[in-house]
C-alpha positions as CSV (number, residue, x, y, z in Angstrom):
1,M,67.2,102.9,111.8
2,S,66.2,105.0,114.5
3,G,66.0,108.3,113.3
4,V,69.9,108.1,111.9
5,E,69.6,110.7,109.0
6,I,71.8,109.7,105.9
7,V,72.5,112.9,103.3
8,P,74.6,112.4,100.4
9,L,77.0,114.7,99.4
10,C,78.4,115.2,95.9
11,D,82.1,115.9,95.9
12,A,82.8,116.0,92.1
13,V,81.9,114.0,89.0
14,G,84.1,113.0,85.7
15,P,86.3,110.5,84.4
16,M,89.8,109.6,85.3
17,G,92.9,111.4,84.2
18,E,94.8,109.5,81.9
19,S,96.9,108.7,84.3
20,L,94.6,105.7,85.6
21,R,92.3,105.8,82.9
22,R,92.0,102.1,80.5
23,P,89.5,100.9,78.8
24,L,86.5,99.6,80.4
25,P,86.8,95.7,80.1
26,E,90.8,96.5,81.4
27,T,89.5,98.5,84.1
28,F,86.9,95.9,85.6
29,P,88.4,92.2,84.5
30,G,85.8,89.4,84.2
31,S,83.1,91.5,82.5
32,S,81.7,90.4,78.9
33,P,81.3,92.0,75.9
34,A,77.2,91.3,76.5
35,L,77.6,93.1,80.1
36,W,79.0,96.8,78.6
37,E,76.0,96.4,76.1
38,R,73.6,96.1,78.1
39,L,75.2,98.6,81.1
40,R,75.5,101.1,78.0
41,E,71.5,100.7,77.6
42,E,70.5,100.6,81.2
43,V,72.9,103.3,83.1
44,P,73.9,105.2,80.2
45,Q,74.6,108.4,82.6
46,V,77.9,106.0,83.9
47,F,79.6,106.6,80.4
48,G,81.0,109.8,79.1
49,P,81.2,110.5,75.1
50,D,83.6,108.4,74.1
51,G,82.7,105.4,76.6
52,E,85.0,106.2,79.1
53,W,83.5,105.6,83.2
54,V,82.5,109.0,84.0
55,L,82.8,108.4,88.6
56,R,80.4,110.4,90.7
57,F,82.8,110.8,94.2
58,H,80.3,110.6,97.1
59,C,80.4,111.1,100.4
60,F,77.6,110.6,103.3
61,V,76.8,112.6,106.3
62,L,75.2,110.4,109.6
63,R,73.0,112.4,111.6
64,V,72.5,110.5,114.5
65,P,69.2,111.9,117.0
66,E,71.0,113.5,119.7
67,G,74.5,112.5,118.7
68,A,77.4,112.8,117.4
69,T,77.6,114.0,113.6
70,I,79.2,111.5,111.1
71,L,81.1,112.2,107.7
72,V,82.3,109.4,105.6
73,D,84.9,109.6,103.3
74,T,86.5,113.5,102.8
75,G,87.0,113.6,99.2
76,L,88.8,115.0,96.5
77,G,90.5,117.9,98.4
78,P,92.1,120.8,97.1
79,E,93.3,121.4,93.4
80,D,97.1,120.3,95.3
81,S,95.2,117.2,96.8
82,P,97.3,113.6,96.2
83,A,94.2,113.3,94.1
84,A,95.2,116.3,91.7
85,S,97.0,113.8,89.7
86,W,94.0,111.8,88.5
87,A,90.7,113.1,89.9
88,P,88.8,115.9,88.9
89,V,89.9,118.2,91.5
90,P,89.1,120.7,93.7
91,G,86.1,118.5,95.5
92,G,83.0,120.6,96.5
93,L,82.5,119.3,99.7
94,L,82.9,122.0,102.3
95,G,80.2,123.8,99.7
96,A,77.9,120.6,99.8
97,L,78.1,120.8,103.5
98,A,77.4,124.4,103.8
99,G,74.3,123.5,101.9
100,I,72.9,121.5,104.1
101,G,73.7,123.9,107.4
102,L,77.0,122.2,108.7
103,A,80.7,124.0,109.1
104,P,83.8,122.4,109.2
105,G,83.6,122.1,113.1
106,D,80.5,120.6,113.2
107,I,81.5,117.5,112.1
108,D,82.2,114.7,115.3
109,T,83.7,111.7,113.7
110,V,85.2,111.1,110.5
111,V,85.0,107.5,109.1
112,L,87.9,107.0,106.3
113,T,86.8,103.8,104.3
114,H,90.1,103.9,103.0
115,L,93.4,105.6,102.4
116,H,92.8,106.4,98.2
117,S,92.9,109.9,97.7
118,D,90.0,110.6,96.5
119,H,88.4,109.1,99.6
120,A,91.3,110.7,102.5
121,A,92.6,113.8,100.3
122,G,90.1,116.0,101.9
123,A,90.7,116.1,105.4
124,A,93.6,118.3,105.3
125,A,94.9,121.5,103.6
126,K,98.0,123.1,103.7
127,G,99.5,120.5,106.2
128,E,95.9,121.4,108.3
129,P,92.8,119.0,109.4
130,V,90.1,120.4,107.5
131,F,87.9,118.8,110.5
132,P,89.2,119.9,113.4
133,N,86.9,118.6,116.1
134,A,86.5,115.5,114.7
135,R,88.5,112.2,115.6
136,H,89.2,110.8,112.1
137,I,88.9,107.1,112.0
138,V,90.7,103.9,110.0
139,Q,91.1,100.5,110.6
140,R,94.7,99.6,112.0
141,T,95.4,97.7,109.5
142,E,94.9,100.3,106.8
143,L,97.3,102.5,108.7
144,D,100.3,100.3,108.7
145,W,99.7,99.5,104.9
146,L,99.5,102.9,103.8
147,E,102.7,103.4,106.2
148,G,104.8,100.4,104.7
149,G,104.8,102.3,101.1
150,G,104.6,105.9,101.8
151,G,103.2,108.7,99.2
152,P,101.5,111.5,99.9
153,V,98.0,110.7,101.0
154,L,100.4,109.7,103.9
155,D,102.7,112.9,104.0
156,D,100.0,115.4,103.3
157,I,96.7,113.2,104.8
158,V,97.5,111.2,107.5
159,R,100.7,113.1,108.8
160,P,98.7,116.1,109.5
161,L,95.9,114.2,111.7
162,Q,98.3,112.4,113.6
163,R,100.2,115.3,114.4
164,A,97.0,116.8,115.9
165,G,96.2,113.9,117.4
166,L,92.8,113.2,115.5
167,L,93.9,110.5,113.9
168,H,92.3,106.7,115.7
169,A,93.2,103.8,114.3
170,V,90.7,100.8,115.1
171,S,90.9,96.8,114.6
172,G,87.7,95.2,113.7
173,D,84.2,95.9,114.0
174,T,83.5,99.3,116.3
175,A,80.4,101.0,117.5
176,L,80.0,104.7,116.4
177,A,76.4,105.3,117.7
178,P,73.3,103.2,118.9
179,D,72.8,101.2,115.4
180,V,75.9,102.7,113.8
181,A,79.1,100.7,113.6
182,I,82.2,100.2,111.3
183,V,82.9,96.8,109.6
184,P,86.2,95.2,108.0
185,T,85.5,95.2,104.6
186,P,89.0,94.4,102.8
187,G,90.2,93.8,99.3
188,H,90.0,96.7,97.5
189,T,92.1,97.8,100.7
190,P,94.0,95.6,103.4
191,G,92.0,97.8,105.7
192,H,88.9,99.0,103.9
193,Q,85.8,99.6,105.9
194,S,82.3,100.0,105.4
195,V,79.8,101.7,107.7
196,I,76.4,99.8,108.9
197,V,73.7,101.4,109.9
198,G,70.7,99.6,111.3
199,D,70.7,95.8,111.1
200,D,72.3,95.6,107.5
201,A,69.3,98.2,106.7
202,L,72.0,100.4,104.9
203,V,75.3,100.3,104.5
204,V,78.0,103.2,103.6
205,A,80.4,100.5,101.1
206,G,83.2,102.5,100.1
207,D,84.5,100.9,97.3
208,V,82.9,97.5,98.1
209,V,81.0,98.6,94.8
210,L,82.4,100.4,92.6
211,H,80.8,100.4,88.9
212,P,77.4,98.9,88.1
213,A,79.4,96.0,86.2
214,Q,79.8,94.7,90.0
215,L,76.4,94.9,91.0
216,A,75.1,92.5,87.6
217,D,78.0,90.3,88.3
218,P,79.7,90.9,92.0
219,S,82.6,88.8,90.7
220,V,84.0,91.2,88.6
221,T,87.3,92.6,90.1
222,Y,88.5,96.1,90.0
223,V,92.0,96.8,88.4
224,Y,93.4,99.3,91.3
225,D,92.0,96.4,94.1
226,E,95.2,95.5,96.0
227,D,93.8,91.8,96.1
228,A,90.8,91.5,94.0
229,A,90.0,87.9,95.1
230,A,89.6,88.8,98.2
231,A,87.2,92.1,97.3
232,A,85.2,89.8,94.8
233,A,84.6,87.4,98.1
234,T,83.6,90.8,100.3
235,R,81.4,92.4,97.8
236,A,79.5,89.0,97.0
237,A,78.8,88.3,100.8
238,L,77.9,92.2,101.6
239,L,75.4,92.2,98.9
240,A,74.4,88.7,99.7
241,R,73.6,89.7,103.8
242,M,71.7,93.0,102.5
243,R,69.3,92.0,100.5
244,G,66.3,93.8,101.5
245,G,68.7,96.4,102.5
246,V,70.5,99.8,100.4
247,L,74.0,100.5,99.2
248,A,75.1,103.6,99.5
249,A,78.3,103.9,97.2
250,P,80.5,107.1,96.3
251,H,81.2,106.2,92.5
252,L,77.7,104.6,91.1
253,H,75.3,106.9,89.5
254,V,72.9,107.2,92.3
255,P,74.4,107.8,95.9
256,F,71.7,105.0,97.0
257,V,70.5,101.9,95.3
258,S,67.8,99.3,96.8
259,V,70.0,95.9,96.6
260,P,66.9,93.5,95.5
261,D,66.1,96.0,92.4
262,V,69.7,96.0,91.9
263,W,69.9,92.4,91.4
264,S,66.4,91.3,90.3
265,A,67.0,94.3,87.3
266,H,70.4,92.4,86.3
267,G,69.5,88.9,87.0
268,G,71.1,88.9,90.6
C-alpha cells in the first residue's frame, strides 16, 4: 500500500435511539433466527443487554507519505447536530484526532462516503466548516439526491461547506493520491462511495457492510437502504473482489476485518 497509514478513530459507541430502532430481524430483512443465534455466540459485543444492536461509529484517517492527510467521514458532530435525533451525540472525533496529533486544520481532504448524518454531521458546526482547509468530496449523484429531498444535513452541513467553497462533487472513480482512490458503491444511498487503498488491499467501505450479519450472508439487506437490491449486489461484489484484503467498516465491532477470515468463519 506504498506506506499509506490508516488509523481508525472511534467517534461513538451505542445503540440507535428509539426513533430508528427496530428489532434486528426487521432491521436486517432476509436474516434468519439461526443466523442471529450464531452471531450472539460469535460476536456478543454487537448486542446490548436487551438484544439491541450496539453500533460503533468509526472514522478513518489516511496518511499518505509526503502527501495528503485524508479523513474518511466526519462522524456524529456536536450535541445539536443532525444526528442528535437518533445517535449517541456528541461524537468524539476531534478528541480522537488530537490523540494522534492532528488538529482540524491539518486535514487536507475529507471523503464523505455518503450524506447520512452519522457520516457527515461532524463536517460543520454552528454554520461553519470544522475542517477549514479540506476539500470535502462527495459523489454528484449523492449531492443531487440530498438536494432533491432537503433536510437538516443539507441545511446545516452541506450548505455551509458550499458557502465556504469546500464541497467538491465528483462523478465516478476519482484518484486522491498514489494508491488511494474513490469508487462508487451505490445502494445504501444512490451516491455512496468507498475508498480503496492499494490493489483492493484495504477498502474503507462506509455502509456497504453495516453488521456482521452481512458478512455471514451478503444478501441480508438493511431496512434503511435506499435501494436494498443494489446495496446487496454492491456488497457481494465488493467482498468477492476483496478476498485477501481488509475491510474497514464504521459500524462493525472492530474497525478492520480480514475478508477471508470472516467468510471462512461464517461459511462464506
